[in-house]
N, C-alpha and C positions, 0 to 999 in steps of 0.2 A: 610543846605544840598545843594549842588550845582549840577546843570544838566550838567555842564561842565567836570565832573569828574565820567563817568560813573565806577559803580560797576564791570562789567565784560568787555571784549573786545566784541564789536557787531561784529566784522570780525570772531573770534572764534567761536561764538556763530552760526553764520551762518553756517561756514563749519561744524561744528558738525551736525546740523541739516539735512544739504543736504546728509552728508553721513549716516545717520541712516535711511533716507526713502528710501522705494524700488524705482528703476528705473522706473517700470510700473506706480506706483502710483503718482509717482513726476510728469510723463507725463501728465498724468489725471489732477491732481490739477492745474498746470502750465499752462494747456488749459485753465482754467477757469481764472487764474490770469492775461493772455494776453489778455483778450478781450477787444477792443477798448473802450474808453470812448465816449459817445456819443457826436456828434459835437453840438449837443444842450445844452451840459453842459456849464454852464458860466465858465468863465476862472476864474484859482485859483489864488488869491491875496496873497502873501507872507506877513507874519505879524511876525516879529521878536519878539513881546512879545504875552504872552498869552493872548489869547481873554477873553474878560469880559464876564461872565455868560450871556447867552442868555436869552432876555425876556420871560417871562412866555407866553407859547402858548395860545393865546386867538381866538379860532375859531369860539366864539359868544360874543358880549357884554353882560355882564351880568347887568341887570337892578337891580334895588333898590327893595326890595321886596314890592310886591303889594296886594292889596286883589284878591282873586280866582276872575278868570273871566269865564263864562260860555264859551267863544269863546278863541281859541289859537291866539296868536299876529302873525298874518299872515306875517307882513310885515318885521319883523325880521329876516327871512331867506333869504332876499333879499341883507342883508347888507354884501359888500364885505369883505372877510377876508383880513388881512393884507397882503403884498406880501411875499414870501418865499425866506429867505436868503439861497440860494442853499448850499454853502460853509460851512456854519455854520450848517445846517441840515445835511449835509452830515458828517461832523466830528462827530456830536452828535448821529446820527444814528449808525453808526459804534460803537462809544463808547457804547451806551446803548445796543445795540444787543451783543456784544462781552464781555462787562464789561472790556474794556480795556482802555486806554490811554498811550500816549508818553509823557505826561504832570504831573510831579509829583505834581504838585500844584493841577490839576485837580483831582486827586486822594485822595487828602487829604481833599479837598472841598467835596467830596461824601463819606466821611469817611471810604475811601478805599475799598467802595464796587467796583470801577474800578481799576483794577489791572495796576500799572505802568510797561510797557514794556520798560525797559532799554535796554535790549540786540535787540530790533528790531529798535533802532534808527540809523539810517544810516549814513554810514561815511559822506556823502556829505551833511549831514543835519545841517553844522556848521554854517548856517544862522539864525538858531533858528527855523526854522519852524517845529511844533510838530503836526501839523493837520494830523489827520487820513483821507487817501483817496484812490480810488481805485487803484493807482500806489503802494501802500504798504500794500495793504490788506492781499495780501498771508504772505507775511513775518511777519505782525503782529500776524494773525492766527498761524503760525506756533511757533511763540515766545511763545503764549499762550498755545498751546498744548503741548510743550515741557516744559512749568514748572513744577517743582518736588516741591510743598511746602514744603517738610520734608527735601529736600537736605541739607546735612551740608556745600556746598558750598556757600550758602547765607550767608552775613554777619548781624549782627544784625539790623544794620539801613534798609537794604531791607527787613528783615522778617517783618517789619511792614507792608509794602506794599502789603504782600501776606497773613495776618492775617485773612481775609474774605474768602480765598479759604478752601474749606473742605478739609480736610485730605484725605477723602475716597471717593470724587468725583471722577467719571471715565471721560473718553473723550467723551464718548456717551451721558453722563448726561449732560455734560457741553454743548456740541452740540445741544441736546435736548432742553435746555434752552435756547441757541442762537436762535434756529429755532421759539420757541415760541415767545420771545422777537421780531425777525423780523416781525410776523404775527400780532403783537400788534402794531408796529410801521407803518405797512403797513395800518392797519385799523385806526390809527388816522391820517396818511397823506389822506386817502380817505375821512374823515368826515370832512377835513377843507374847502373842496370848492375850491380850488385852480384852475387856469386856467388849461384846459386840456394839454397844451404844457408842462408847469411846472409839472404836474402830470406824464406825460409819461416819463418825464426826470428823475424824483425821482425813478420810478418805473424799469427804468433800472438797477440802481444801487441796487433795491432791489432784482431783478432777479440775478444779479450777487452775491450778497452776500448770496441768498438762494442756489445758484449752488455751491458755494464755501461750504457752511455749509454742504450739501447732499453730496458732494465729499469727504470730510474729513470723514465723518460717513461711507461712502462705504469704504475708506481706512482703518478705524478702524475694519471693519468687517473682511477684508481680511487681515490684518497685525495687530492684536490687540496690539502686543508687539512693535510697530513702535513708539508709544508715551509713555509717563508717566502712570502708571496704580497703583493704591493702593494696598498694599500687602493683599492677602488672598481675593480676590474679582476677580470672573471671568469677564472677560469683553470681549467685542465683540459681535459676533452674539448671544451669550446666553442673553445678555441685552435686544435685540429686541423681542427674544422669551419669557423673563418674561414678557414684554409689551403685548404681544399677548395673552398669558394667563392669564393677568388680566383682559381680555375683559371680561370673564364670570362672571356674579355676583354672581352665586353659588360655585365658587372658593373662598378658604379661605386661610389663611395663608401669605406666601410672595407673593402668586400669585392673591393677591386680597383683597379688603376690606381697602386698605390704602388710606389715604387721599391723594389728588393730591399735588404735589410741584410744583416749579416753574420750576424745572429739569426733570419732569415727565410726560408722554404722558397720556391724558386722552381717554376713550373711543370714544369721538367725535371728536378728533384730530388726531387718528390712522389712519382712511381713508385718509385724506389730505397727512399725512406724509409718508404712502406709496405710494400715487401719486406721491409725490415730487421725491420719489427714482425712481417710473418709468419714470419720465419726465427727470429725469438727466441722466440715465444709458440707454446705446444702448440695447433693447430687444434682439439683435442678439448676444451679447456676455457680454458685462458688467453687463447686470442686474444678470446674473446667478452666476457670478464672487461675487457679494455681497449678493444676496440672498438665494444662494444655501445652505450655512452653517446654515441659519436660518432655512430653511425649513427643513433640514435635523434633526437638533437638535429638532424641533418641534415635527415632525411626529415619531420619535424614542425617543421620551421623557421615560425616566424610568418608570413612572408612568403607562404607557400602558402595561408594562409587569410585572406589580404586579399582585399576585396573588387576589387580592381584586377587580380588575376589576370595574365594575359598582358599585360594593358596598362600595367603598374606601370611608372612612370618609372624606378625602379632595379630592372631584372629579375633580382632574385637567385635567381629559379626555375633560369635558365640556370646559374648557378654552382651551385645544387643538383645540378642535371641533370649538370654535368661532374665533381662532385665524387662522385657516386655511381658514374659511369662509371668514375673513376679507381680507386675501391674495388673494384668487382667486377672489374677486370681482374686482380685476384689472385684466383685460383681458391678458396683458403683463405677469403679474405673473402667472396667470394661464397657458398660454403656456409654459413659463420657466419650471415650476414645471414637465410638461409631458415630456420634453426635458431631466431631469434628468435621469442617468443611473438606479436610483433605483425606477423609476416610476413603470417599468416592467423589473425587473432584468433577464437577459438572463440565468445566470446559477442557478438561483432558480428551486427547484423541488417542486413537490405537497405539501409534508408537511411544508417547509420553505417558501414558498412564501408568506404567511400571515404575516410573521415576516421580510421578506426581502424587499419586496415592500413598496414603501411611504404609501398606503392607507391601507395595509394589516393590520397593528396593531390597526388602528380605526375600521376596519370592524371584527375583529374577536371579539369583544366586544359584548357578549351577555349573557344568563344565563344557557346555557346548561351544566348539571354537569360534562363532560368528562373534558372540558376545564375550568371550572370555579368551582371547588370544594367547593371553600370557599365560594360563593354565596349560593349553594345548602346547606351547613352547616349551613350558618347565619340566612337563612331564612325560610328555610323547615324542620329543625331538630324536632323531637317528633311531627308530625304532627297529630298522633291520639289522644296524650294527650292535645293538644292544641284548645282553642275555634276557632270554624270555622270562625268566623269573624276577629280572628287573622291572620289566615292562609290568607283569601281574602284580608286583609289587607297588607300582605307582598307582595302577588302576585299583587294587584294594584299597589303600589309603584313602584315595578320593571317594570311593563307595562309601566307605565308613563315615566319611566328612558328610555325605549325601544324606545318609540315613540319618545321621544327628540332626541336621538342617530341617528334612521333611518331615520327620516326626514331631520336632519341636513345634514348627508351624502347626501340623494339626492339632497340638495340644492346645495351642494359642487360639486358633480358631473356634476350637471346641469349647474352650473358656469362654469367650464371648457367645457363642451360640446359646450355652447353656445360663449365662447372666440374665435375661429376661427376653420376651417375646418381641420387644423392639430391637434388640441388638442380634436377636437372630434374624429377624426380617434385614436388619443392615447387612449382615454377612451374606445372605442369598441375594439381595440387590448388587452386592459388590460382584458376586462370582456372575450374577446374569449381566451385569454390565461388561464384564471382561469377555463374554459371549457376544454379546451386540456389536461391541466395537471391532471385534474380528470375524465379522461374517464373510469379509472378501479374504481371508488368510489362506482359505484351500484353493485360491486361484492358480492354474497353471503357471503364469508367467507374473504374478505378482510380486513388486518390489519387498524383498523383506523388511527394507528401512520404513516401510507406512503401515506396517502391523506390529504386533506384540512379537517378542522373540521367543525362540524355541525353548529357552530357560525358564522364562516366564511362565509361559502356557503348559510346560510339562509340570512344574510344580504345583500349579493350580490344580490341574486333573490329578495329580497324586494326592493333594489334600481332600479332594471330592472322593477318591477310592478310599480313603480312611474313613470318611464319614459313610460310605457306602455298608462296611463291613457288617454293623450290626444286623443288617435286614439280609444279609444273604448267607442264611444259614444251610445247612446241608439239607433239612427237610423242607425248605422251601416255603416255610410258615406264614412268612411276611408278604409273598410274593403277590398276593392279591391285595395288598394295601397299596399298591402301585395304581394311580388313577389313569383308567385306560383312554379317558377323555381329557387328558392333561393339557394337549394343545387347544383345546376350544375352552378350557376352564382359567387360563391364566396368561396373561401376555408377557410372562417372565422369559419365555424363550419365542423368538419370532421364526416360523418357519413357512412363510407366506410365499417366499420364494424358493423354496426348496423343491426338486423333483420328489414325487412320490413314489412309492414302491410300485403301485400298478392304479394309478387314477388319476384323472385329468385335475387341472387347477380348479375347475368349475365344482366338480365334485368334491375336493377338498373345502371349497370355500361354503358349499351346501352343508356338508358334513359340520364344520364349525358353526355354523349358524343354528343347527339344530341341536346342538350340544352346550351350547352357552348355559352358564351357571344361571340360576333363577335369582333375582334380587334378595339380598340377605342369606344365601346360601353358604356354607362353609367353603372356603378355598382349597385346593389340593394341600395335602398335608407335608410334613417334613419329608417323611421317605421320599414321596413323588418327587418333590423341589431337587431332592439331593441325585436320585435316578436320572432324572432326564437332564440335569445340570452336567453330570458326569458324561452322559452321552455327548453332549454339545461339546464341552470341553476335549473330549476324545476324539470327535471329529475336527473341530477347528485347530484344536492344539498337537495331538499326540499324532494322529495320522498324519498331519502335515509336517510333522519333525520326521516321522518315519520315512517319510517319501523323500525329505532332504536328505537324510542319512543314505538312501538308496542312490539317489543321485549322486553321491560322493563315490559310491562304486563304479557306478558308468562314467564317471567323469575320470577317475583313476585307470580304468581300462581303455579309454578312449587316448588318453594322453600315453599310456603304457605301449598302446598299439602303433600309435604316431613314432614314439623314441624308437621301437623295434623295428620299423620301415625304414627308418634313417640310419639306424646302425648296420644295417642287414645290406644297405646298400653303400659300396665303398668307394665309388666313382668319383665323389667329392673329395677324396683326400687327397689328390694332386693337382687340384684347381684352384682358381682363386677365390672360391666360396668357401674353403676350409674353415678359416676363423669363423666365419660368419655361422656355419653349420655346427661347429664345435661349441659356440656362444649358444645357439638354440638347443643343442642337446644339454648342455649344462640348465638351462633354464628348464627344460622339461623334467630333467631329474630333480631339481630343487621343487618343481610343482608337485611332483610326485611325494617327496618327502613330506610336503604342506597337507596334501591330501591324505597321506598315510596318519598323520598327526590329528587331523581332524576326525577321521574316522576311528581312531582310537578314544579319542575324547568322546565322540558321540556313543560308541558302544559301552563305555563306562557308565552311562545312564541306562540307555536301552538295554543292555544285556545283564544288568544288575540282577541277579537272582531273586531278592526282595520284591523289587519293581515287576520284574515277569509274573512272579507269584500272584500279587495283588491284580494285574491286568488280565492274567488268565484266570482268575476266579471271578472279577467282574463281565469279563466277556463271556464266559460259561454261563454266568447267570442271565446276562441278555438272551443269549441263545435260546435258553430256557424259556424266558419269558415270552420271546417272540414266537417260538412253536406253541406254546401255550395261546397265545393270541389268536393264533390262526386256527387252533384245535377246536372243532365243534363244542367237543364236551368240555373244554377250557380245564383240562385236569392233568395235563402233562406236566412232569413227568412220572406223575402217581394216579395213574399207570401210563406208561410210553404211549405216545400218540398213535394212532392208527394210520397206516398210509395206503395209497396216496390219500394226500388232503383231498376234500371236496372240491370240484372246479368251479364251484360259486363260491369264490373267495370272499370273506366277510369285508365290509366297507371299511370297519374299524381297523383293520389291518391295510388294506390298500391305500389308504391316505397317509399312513406313517411315512414320514421323511425317508427319502431311499438312503440317506446316508447311515441309518442304523444298521440296514442290512450291509451296505457297503463297508462300513467299519469293522464289522465281525469277520467278513471274508478276509479285508485287507488285514486285519489284525492275526488272524489264525495263519494267514499265507506269510506273514512275518515271522511269527513263531515257530512255526513248522519248518522254516528255512533256517533261522538263527537259534533257536533256543528249544528244540524239541524236548530236552531232558526236562525244561521246565513244565511240560504239560503232562508228564509222568505222573506230577502230583496233584495236578487238578486239570481237568480239562480235556483229555483225550477222549473221554465217551462223549463229552458233548459235540466234539469236533465230529466224531463219526456220524450222530443221530442228526445235527444239523445239516452236514453235507447230504445225505440220504433223504432227508425229508424234500430238501428242495431241489435235488436230483430226480426224484420220483414226480415232484410236483411242481414242475418248471412253470406251470401257468400261474402261479402265483407271482412271479417275477416278470416283470415287463422289460428290463435293461437286458440286452443279450450279454453285454460283457460281463455281468455280475456273474449269470450263468456258467460263462466259461471258466471264471474265477473259482469257481466251487468246486470243480472238478480238478484244477490245480492244487487245490489244499489237499485233496484226496491222494493226488499224483507224489506230492512233498511227503505225505506221511507216509509213503510206503517203502523210502528210501532207509536205508540203513545208516547208522552214524556211530562213530568212534567203535566201530567193532561190535556194536550191539544191533539187537532187533528192531526194525522200524517202528516207529511211534504207533501205527495202527496196525501193522502185519498182523500181529497176533490176535487184536480185538477183532479185525474182519474175519477170521476165521474161526471165532468163539462166540461174539455178542450176538444174540438171538435176533435184533434189528438187521445187521448185515448179514446172517444167513438166510433171513426172509428176503430181505429188499435189495442187496447190493446187485444181483443179477439183473433184475426188472430195471433198477435206476441205471445200471451202465448200458444196456441195449436202447432204453427209452432216450437216454441222454446222447448216445451216438446219432441217433435219429435226429433228434431235436437241432443239433449244432450245425444241420445242413442249412437250414434257412433262419438266420437270425435278423435279416434285415439290415444289418450294419454292412458299410461300404466294404470293410474288409472281412466279410463272413468267409470268402473262398478261402483265405489264409488261416483264419482263427479255426476253422473248423479242424484242419489237420493238427495244431496243437493240442484241440480239445481231445480228438480221437487217440493221440499218440498216448495221452494221459490214460484214457480209457482203456488201451491195450495193456499198459505197463499193470494198471491196478488188477486187470483179469489174469496177467501172468503171474502176479503175486499171490493169488489166491487158488488158482488153478489146480493144486495139488489135495484141494479140499474136496472129498467127494459130494458134500451137501451141496456145495457151489456148483458142481458139475451138473447134480440132480436139478437143480433149481434153473440152470441152462436149459435144460431139456423142456421144463415146463414153459419157458418163455416160448421154444421152437412150436408149441401147439397153438399158440398164437400166430396163425401162417402170414397173414398180410402185415402184421408187425415186423416179424423175423424176416420174411422175405426183403421189407425194404432195408432192414439192417444188414442183409447180406448183400444186397444190390450196392449200397453206398460203400461197402467195405471192398467191393469189386472195382468201384470207380476210383476209390482212391488208391488201391494198389496200382492200377493201370496208370493213373496220373503220376504218382510220387515216383514209380519204378521206370517211367518213362523219362522224366525230367532228370532224376538222380543219375541214371545212366548216361543221358545225353551229356550232361555238365560234367560228368567225370572223362568223358571222351575228349570234351573239349581242355580240359585239364590237361590230359595225357598229351595232347598237341602243342600245348604252350611250354610243356617240361621239357619236350623233344627239341623245341626252338632254343630254349634257353640251355640246352645241354650242348649244343654247337657252339661253344665258345667263341670259335673264330665269326661265325655269322651274326650271333648275337651281339659281339663287340662291334660289327661293322654297321647293326642298325643305328640311326638318328636316335640321341638320347630320349627326345619326347615319345618316339614310336615305343621304345623299349618302356618308358613310364606308362605309357597307354596299356601296354600288354600285361605288364606288372599290375595294374589297377583292373584290369581285366580278369587276372587270374586271381587275386585276392576276393573280388564279387564272387567269381565262380567257386571259389573254394568255401565260401561262407554259405552259399546258396546250397551246393552239393551236399554239403555237411549234415544242413538241415533235412534237405529231402530224403537223405540217405538213412538218418535215423528214423525219419517218420515212415519211410517205405519198409525199412527192417521190422519196426513193431508191427504194422499193419499187415504184412505177410505171415510174421508169428502168429499172430491172431487168428488169421485163416487158416493156418495150419492146424492151430488147436480147436478151431471150431468145427473143420472138417473131420477131424479124428473123432468129434464127441456125437456130431448130430451130420445125417446126409441129405436127408428128406429135402429142407428148405433150398438146396445146392442144387436139387433136380428138377426145380419148378421151370416151366418151359421159358419164363421170362429171365432167368438166371443161367441155366446150363451153358447155352451156348457162348454167351458174354464171357463166363469164367473160362470155358475151355480155351476161347481165342485169348483170353489175356495170359494165361499160363503159357500156351505156346509161343506167344510174342516175346514173353521174357526169357522162356529156355533159351528162344534163336539169339537172343541179347547176351546171353551166359556163356553157351557153349558153340555158338554158331560163328561165322567169321566175324562179325562186329566183337567179340570178346576181346580181339587185340587190342582194340581202342581203349580198353579199362584197365590196362597194366601201369597204372599212375604209380609214383613215388610215394612211400609213405602212406599205404591205405588205412593204416590206424588213424592218421589224422581225420580222414573224412569218415570214420566208422563204417568204413566199407571192407567187407568180409566176403568176397565172393563166393567161397567155397560153402558157407554158412548158409549164403542165401540160395545157392543152388541146391543143398540140402534140402532147404525149406519147401521149394518148388516143387522138388521130386517128392517129398514126403505128402502134398498135397496130391498130387497124382497117385500116389500109393492109397491114400486114404479114401479116394472115390474111384479107384480101380475096379471095384467090383459093381459099381452101378452101370446099367446097360445106357441110361440116358447120356451118361458123361462120355463113355465110350463113343457113342453115335456123335456126340458133338464134337470131340477131340477129331473124330474122323472126317467131319464135315468141314472142319476150319482149312479152307481152300488157302488161305493166305500165309500162314505160319506153320502149320504143322508138316513134319518132315521126320521120317523114320531116322534118318542119319542123325539128326539131332539127340534122339534118345539113346543113341545106341552110343553117341558121344559122352553124353551125360552118364550113362552107367559106367562107361570107361573111367570118366574121372571121378565118381563116387568110389568105385573099387581101387582105384590108385591111392587115392588118399583117404581111405576107410572112412568116407563121409557115410555109407551105408553098410550094413551086413551083406555077406553072400547072398543071404534070404531075400532080401530086401531087393538088390540087384536084381536076382531070378523073378522076384515078382514084377518088377518093372518090365523086364523083357516079355512076360507073359501079357501085360497090359499092352503093350505096343502090339504084339501079335493079334489080341482082340481088335484094336483100332485098327489093323491092316484089314482084318476080315470084314469090320463095317466099312471101311472105306470101299471095298470092293463091291459091296452091297448098295452102297449110295450112288457109285458110278454106274452100278448096271441099272438103276432107276434113270439116271440122267439119260442113258441111250435110249431110254423108249421114246425120244422125240421132245422137240421144242413144246414146251408149256405156254399156252394163252396168256397175255399179259393179265387178264382179269383175275388169273388164279394166283399171280404173284404178289405178294407183299409189297406194296409201295416204296417200303424204305428198306428193305433186307433183299429184295428179289429173289426171296425162296417162296416155296409154295405154301399157300395159307391153310392152316390146318382147321382154323376155326374162325372165320371171317367175323368183323363186325364193323357196323357203321358208325362214324364219329357225328354227334348231332348237330353239330353248327357246320363243319365244312363238307358234310356229307361223303367223306372219303371212306374207303372201303379197306381195312387194314386188318392183319393177323392181330386176335386177341393178345397173342402172347407179346407181339411186339408193341402194341400200345401201352400194356403193363409193364413192360420194361422202362418204356419211355416214362410214363406217369411216376415211376419209382424215382424219377431225378428231376422230373420237371411237370408240375400239375397243369400243363396247357395243350390245347391243341396243336401239334406239330405243323398243320397246316395253315392255321390261320391265328395261332397264339389266343384261341379264346380259352378261359377257364376251362378243366375239364376234369372229371373225377371216373374212375372205371365203373361207376355204377351208372354213369350217363349213357355209355355206349349200348348200341342196339344190334342185337343179333342179324345176321346177314338175311336170313328166312324172311325176316320182318320188314324187309326193304319196301315193299310194295305193299 
């Protein structure tokens, strides 16, 4: 073989190469090759003959083996290394890094590991100089990259020199191998201890080689077809994507688990490799050209759109997360990513944003059934027949996966935020866009397909909760850094169409205009951005997801109720409808199973302890911030706010979006019902202070529904769970705020809900007052609370209103519940007569059954409400009597008690013998005991005795005798109490005789009779507009329930009435 007769023409090869390379890429690489050789480099000595093999490197003299010594041979480190033959080192390093040579003899000596590049021998090298040097470095690299080992143009003689090139090796793999070998050469050089000047000279060459390697990697990414590529193998950006995917230790298959090779990157090498790319390419231009396709392929990887999602057998999403984390660890790459059009695509709409934005496919990974039915089916099918431990294991596995996903997502976003002010703004703009696209998401009847998914919105909210953690410290040291005028200072979040807490839209616009930032003023800080964005994503995201989850519970109950009704009626068994009904039953059972699986999937995320802890912490922080906002001193919680809040509510508070307050209430209501244990760690004190603050200061809130929800939180917080004490029970009996304000809050709220302005106020008030009664019963054993109630009774006007409303409620609820129970009893009797029931037409039977179901549902509600109100009446009359003896109260109270006693022990009681009384929460003996106890509590009051005696409609001595007999027979009352009841009846009978004697005095003239009650007026007054004369007690009683003149419906207050003597 002769070196003087090359197998191809070098000039032709060079032309071919130059024509193939792209013009822009050629310029980039040419800049690297044209870098000047350092002046400190030793001159090149031509050598017509191949140089002999270099001596073996000897960085340290190797001594003969010696016995082990306890001390290292320190002096050996000081032995000077042999001088570096730079020309030799230069040639060898280039050969070793690129595995090439210009000397065929050298290739043969290395068993063809080095490729002989005969096409790279320059035309002017006829002097025989075959040394590799910086001057011919680029042409050598190009020649190597252009080699196609499978080309038929090679003769047999030259093929031998290509025998060690793998046929499926890509340009990227080859260059990665070069990069790794360069790192090895650099490390070996630094270890030899050569003089600094020599090292510096050698490192200049190393930098040039590294620059060239990375340059051609960039060329390969931008134009994969510019060089040879093996058939059937995707080359270019996808190769780096595969490297990034392999970083996850949990990825399998082609994306992980393989043994590192000389031409592949390990997880330890990837950061330095990416850093070299960043150093090589201009972040303002070239870096995007190189890495944009890599980022695009990584973040829109097909696995992210698989139906399996997080449950995929090959969890490639983990590799995508890890790979992206590795990319954004470099600030220049993080900034570059936010500059890509796909970061925040302008043409995307709400439902497509999570698929079209770069981070969307990752952010939409979760477990909610609508987006991920495969996960629901795989993990939560047949939950009724599976062991509970198996279901819990599935849930725990998914929660661990979610934790990995969400914590890594935050880490990625945090890296981007910290990369530069530009990238931080891009992240905030991204979250702002998510909010603006989904303003319709909270609608009641919104089509889920037209807005972002629950999975996407929940993950976005959780990422923001992570961001919020640093400023939510226990001492609230950063709470004042939240901009109170944020909505006027930025357009990042739009609230112009949102209802305000207690302000008109005109007031909101005026407030916004008056607080706009002056030109040149600093925009809101990052803390404010995160805080308000988290509030917004909580409203448009999490709260809607929670409501969707609650709707599943309602849907389950409705289908189950329908199924129970069908299975309870067996009349279809022997009819032609049997096959159709059985198909319907199967369909309903399948639907129930589907709903249960969806519920299990939803609670996997929503009941996750870590998620609840973060949400509790943030919501508690918001409650503190909101109260501080309304606190005139702006000091809460250090010290705690003074209650009640001023009636002059600050405009800054009133113009806040109502959803801030609503979301606090809805979230706490969700948490105390489904995860009360989570609030034990953080949040329960904030729940207490928040509820009491706005129950005492209801004027701060305009929406009556929100007011009613507040007492519901307190109500649910008093329930026991899992055999433990209730969430707020101990706190209500010990916390200073509760001891001071609970009783005023409950009495004020009881009165407040009478008139809410809502169309459903009549029924809403009963539910709210049931909650009040339950809370009162919870704390009644505490003497401090009973003393606080006594203080409330000193406000006579307020407490009389309270008592009057309580009597109204008992009157209505008892009448409705007992009436419904009587109708239920009648229908039950009809159904018990099987012969006559079977004789009825089918349609009539179904109508009666429907009526029964409606009555049962209604009676159950009324009975529960009535029980709680009577119980509260019993408690209050035992504690304080004076308010119940007011003229406007006592007669109505006596009449109500007598009427209900007649219903419970009189002839009508036979209609209350319904089957399965427990189903309706109806306990007639307990109810009788409570009514009798009210008589006993007030039995020593002359006004009450006289009022009972004067009740000509319902009072009968025999009723009390029957009541005493029942109480004695069933031990409802002690013998002493039964005797006390008898003494009370004796006093009533005496009073009745006295009243009858007064009636015998003759007919009373009409002008002395009250026009409404037909009783003698004791304190007549004139109504200012109707000029009617009426007893003061009568009109006061009327005004307690209706603030209008009963004769002409004109507005009226008790202060407006005129004493009768002033009539003329």
